[in-house]
C-alpha positions in Angstrom: -63.2 -4.7 19.9 -61.3 -7.1 17.8 -57.8 -8.2 18.9 -55.3 -9.0 16.2 -53.4 -12.3 16.7 -49.9 -12.0 18.1 -48.5 -13.5 14.8 -50.0 -10.6 12.9 -48.2 -8.0 15.0 -44.9 -9.9 14.6 -45.3 -9.9 10.8 -46.0 -6.1 10.8 -43.1 -5.4 13.1 -40.8 -7.4 10.9 -42.0 -5.6 7.8 -41.4 -2.2 9.5 -37.9 -3.2 10.4 -37.2 -4.3 6.9 -38.6 -1.1 5.5 -36.5 1.0 7.9 -33.4 -1.0 7.0 -34.0 -0.4 3.3 -34.5 3.3 3.9 -31.2 3.5 5.9 -29.4 1.5 3.2 -30.6 4.0 0.6 -28.8 6.9 2.3 -25.4 7.6 0.7 -22.8 8.5 3.3 -19.8 10.4 1.9 -16.5 11.4 3.7 -15.0 14.8 3.1 -11.4 15.5 4.2 -9.5 18.7 4.8 -6.4 19.8 6.6 -7.6 22.8 8.7 -9.3 23.1 12.1 -13.1 23.0 11.8 -13.5 26.7 12.1 -16.5 28.0 10.2 -15.3 31.5 10.5 -12.8 30.4 7.8 -14.6 30.9 4.5 -13.0 27.8 3.0 -14.4 25.6 5.8 -17.7 27.5 5.7 -18.0 26.7 2.0 -17.4 23.0 2.6 -20.0 23.0 5.4 -22.6 24.8 3.2 -21.9 22.3 0.4 -22.6 19.4 2.7 -25.8 21.0 4.1 -27.2 21.9 0.6 -26.4 18.5 -0.8 -28.3 16.8 2.0 -31.2 19.3 1.6 -31.5 18.9 -2.2 -31.3 15.1 -2.0 -34.0 15.0 0.7 -31.6 13.5 3.1 -30.4 10.7 0.8 -26.8 12.1 0.5 -25.1 12.8 3.8 -21.5 14.3 3.9 -19.4 14.0 7.0 -16.4 16.3 7.3 -13.1 15.1 8.7 -10.9 18.1 9.6 -7.3 18.6 10.6 -5.9 15.7 8.5 -7.9 13.2 10.6 -8.8 11.1 7.6 -5.7 11.6 5.4 -2.5 13.6 5.4 -2.8 16.8 3.3 0.0 15.9 0.9 -1.6 12.5 0.2 -5.1 13.8 -0.5 -4.8 13.3 -4.3 -3.7 9.7 -3.9 -6.6 9.0 -1.4 -9.1 10.5 -3.9 -7.6 8.4 -6.7 -7.9 5.2 -4.6 -11.5 6.2 -3.5 -10.5 5.9 0.2 -11.7 9.5 0.5 -14.9 10.6 -1.3 -14.5 14.3 -1.2 -11.8 16.8 -0.1 -11.0 20.4 0.1 -7.3 20.8 -0.5 -4.7 22.9 -2.4 -4.3 21.3 -5.8 -0.6 22.1 -5.8 -0.2 19.0 -3.6 -1.0 16.9 -6.7 1.7 18.5 -8.9 4.1 15.6 -8.3 1.6 13.3 -10.0 0.2 15.9 -12.4 3.1 18.3 -13.4 0.8 20.7 -15.2 -0.9 21.4 -11.8 2.2 23.6 -10.9 0.4 26.3 -12.8 -2.0 26.9 -9.9 0.9 28.3 -7.8 2.8 30.0 -10.6 3.7 33.5 -9.2 2.7 36.5 -11.3 0.2 34.6 -13.4 -2.7 36.7 -12.1 -3.1 40.2 -10.9 -6.4 40.3 -9.0 -9.0 37.9 -7.6 -11.1 38.5 -10.6 -8.3 37.3 -12.9 -8.1 34.0 -10.9 -11.9 33.6 -11.0 -12.0 34.0 -14.8 -9.2 31.4 -15.1 -11.6 28.6 -14.0 -13.3 29.1 -17.4 -10.1 29.2 -19.5 -8.8 26.6 -21.9 -5.8 26.2 -19.7 -7.9 25.1 -16.8 -9.9 22.8 -19.0 -6.6 21.0 -19.8 -5.7 20.8 -16.1 -9.1 19.6 -15.1 -8.9 16.9 -17.8 -5.6 15.8 -16.4 -7.1 15.7 -12.9 -10.1 13.6 -13.9 -7.8 11.2 -15.8 -5.7 10.9 -12.7 -8.7 10.3 -10.3 -10.5 13.5 -9.0 -12.9 16.1 -10.3 -13.6 19.7 -9.2 -17.0 20.5 -7.8 -16.5 24.0 -6.3 -13.8 26.5 -7.2 -12.2 28.0 -4.1 -9.2 30.4 -4.4 -7.0 32.2 -2.0 -4.3 34.9 -2.2 -1.4 35.9 0.0 0.9 38.7 0.9 4.5 38.9 2.2 5.5 39.4 5.9 9.0 40.3 7.0 11.1 41.4 9.9 14.0 43.6 8.6 12.3 45.7 6.0 9.2 45.7 3.8 9.4 43.6 0.6 7.9 45.6 -2.3 9.9 44.6 -5.4 12.5 42.0 -6.5 15.5 44.1 -5.5 14.3 44.2 -1.9 15.1 40.5 -1.4 18.8 40.6 -2.0 20.6 38.8 0.9 17.4 37.9 2.7 16.3 34.4 4.0 12.8 33.8 2.7 10.1 31.2 2.7 8.6 31.2 -0.8 5.3 29.9 -2.1 6.3 27.0 -4.3 9.3 26.0 -6.3 8.8 28.5 -9.1 8.7 31.5 -6.7 11.8 30.0 -5.0 13.7 29.9 -8.2 12.9 33.5 -9.1 13.8 34.8 -5.6 17.1 33.0 -5.8 17.8 34.7 -9.1 17.1 38.0 -7.2 19.8 37.2 -4.6 17.7 35.7 -1.8 18.3 32.4 0.1 15.1 30.3 0.1 14.1 27.9 2.9 11.4 25.3 2.4 9.2 24.7 5.4 5.5 24.1 6.3 3.4 27.0 7.4 3.2 25.6 10.9 6.9 26.3 11.4 7.0 29.9 10.1 6.1 31.6 13.4 9.2 30.2 15.3 11.4 30.7 12.2 10.6 34.4 12.0 10.8 34.8 15.8 14.3 33.1 15.9 15.7 34.9 12.8 15.8 31.7 10.7 13.7 33.6 8.3 13.7 37.3 7.3 10.4 37.1 5.5 7.7 34.8 4.0 5.0 34.4 1.5 1.9 32.4 2.3 -1.9 32.6 2.0 -4.0 35.1 3.9 -5.6 32.2 5.7 -2.3 30.8 6.9 -1.1 34.2 8.1 -4.1 34.4 10.3 -4.2 30.8 11.4 -0.5 30.8 12.5 -0.6 34.3 14.1 2.3 35.6 12.0 1.2 39.1 12.9 2.7 38.5 16.4 6.3 38.1 15.0 6.4 40.2 11.8 7.3 43.9 11.6 6.2 44.6 8.0 3.3 43.3 5.9 2.6 43.9 2.2 -1.1 43.2 1.8 -2.7 41.5 -1.2 -6.0 43.4 -0.9 -5.6 45.2 -4.3 -2.9 43.2 -6.1 -1.0 40.0 -5.5 1.6 37.8 -7.1 0.5 34.8 -5.1 -2.7 33.0 -5.7 -3.6 29.4 -5.4 -6.7 27.2 -5.6 -8.1 24.7 -3.1 -11.3 23.4 -4.4 -13.9 20.9 -3.3 -13.0 17.8 -5.2 -14.6 14.4 -5.6 -13.0 11.0 -6.2 -13.7 9.8 -9.7 -14.3 6.4 -8.2 -17.1 7.9 -6.1 -18.4 10.1 -8.9 -18.8 7.1 -11.2 -20.9 5.3 -8.6 -23.4 8.1 -8.4 -26.7 8.2 -10.3 -27.1 11.0 -12.9 -29.5 12.7 -10.5 -26.9 12.6 -7.7 -24.2 13.9 -9.9 -26.5 16.7 -10.9 -27.1 17.7 -7.3 -23.4 17.8 -6.4 -22.5 19.7 -9.5 -25.2 22.3 -9.1 -24.6 22.8 -5.4 -20.9 23.1 -6.1 -21.3 25.8 -8.8 -23.8 27.7 -6.7 -21.2 28.3 -4.0 -18.4 29.7 -6.1 -19.4 33.4 -6.1 -19.7 33.5 -2.3 -16.3 31.7 -1.9 -14.8 34.4 -4.1 -16.2 37.1 -1.8 -14.9 35.1 1.2 -11.4 35.2 -0.3 -11.5 38.9 -0.7 -12.8 39.4 2.8 -10.1 37.2 4.2 -7.4 39.5 2.7 -9.0 42.4 4.5 -9.5 40.6 7.8 -5.9 39.4 8.0 -4.5 42.8 7.0 -6.4 44.2 10.0 -4.8 41.5 12.3 -1.4 42.8 11.3 -2.3 46.4 11.8 -3.9 45.8 15.2 -0.6 44.3 16.4 1.3 47.4 15.3 2.9 45.9 12.2 3.6 48.4 9.4 1.1 47.5 6.7 1.2 48.6 3.1 -0.7 47.4 0.1 1.0 46.0 -3.0 0.7 48.7 -5.7 0.1 48.2 -9.4 3.6 49.5 -10.1 5.2 47.0 -7.7 3.1 44.2 -9.2 4.3 45.0 -12.7 8.0 44.8 -11.5 7.3 41.4 -9.8 5.4 40.1 -12.8 8.2 41.0 -15.2 10.7 39.2 -12.9 8.5 36.1 -12.6 7.9 36.1 -16.4 11.6 36.2 -17.0 12.4 33.4 -14.5 9.4 31.4 -13.2 7.5 31.4 -16.5 10.6 30.3 -18.5 11.4 27.5 -16.1 7.7 26.4 -16.2 7.9 26.2 -20.0 11.1 24.0 -19.8 9.9 21.8 -17.0 6.2 21.1 -17.8 4.9 19.2 -20.9 3.2 21.7 -23.1 4.0 24.4 -20.6 4.3 27.2 -23.2 0.9 26.3 -24.7 -0.7 26.3 -21.2 0.6 29.7 -20.5 -0.7 31.0 -23.8 -4.1 29.5 -23.0 -4.0 31.2 -19.7 -3.5 34.5 -21.4 0.3 34.9 -21.3 1.5 36.3 -24.7 4.0 34.2 -26.6 7.4 35.6 -27.0 
């Protein structure tokens, strides 16, 4: 039996270490931020987790995505600036947070713009969205997976079905354009984060509130509300919180890597839509199980709200936002 010299073994070992080091260096590690607890029962989080798993699988382990939940990497409201700077590679977050930097992005929280989840899902292919996406990419981030969510309205004194119901009430609205319209209907609006809504309703600082189905569930508003108008069939509140990538990170990727991320992102959109619908049903049941009086928004109620928002929110949007009227027309709102 021939024994190799010690020097030979040292050379082989050094070569193996070098090879392993090269292989490790070839792995692209990306950071994904979001603001919620890492609860995979939440369809938004589950979509992000599936995205990370599928990207790693399709890249044969050469792209790894680590999720940083609960604002552990960046504060939610600063997500768009972190993406712009490239300090965050990927994020799942409500695009309304970027409206200060991209005024046109106020459209994603414009009340009464859409009637059903299907309407919102179609919007992602509209000329209006193409304009918003162009603005976002010029600013510093790009959409990979469309994720949407709707919301209803919970209250303590009486159910809120139509604009006349809000007269004299203290309400937490969903965004400044809803606030403006509710004020025109005689309500007092209070701005506060979702995390404070529970105690505000409990203490009577609020009489009612709009927020997303996910936030209603996460913050247990069913424990302090007496009435809930569910968005299961129709809603005046929708927003989007996609998976986005920093343009700085995107431009560093190879064409093959970009293709993987884009294809995985698009492949998850239909299941995310079904998740949004299921969330509306799940949260409605949470309210019902606590003895809250639950009713669904009807088409007739939606039409009353939509007319009110068109008169007030839409008109303010046109005045405030560059090319706002054109954006509304591209979203399917008829010109006056």
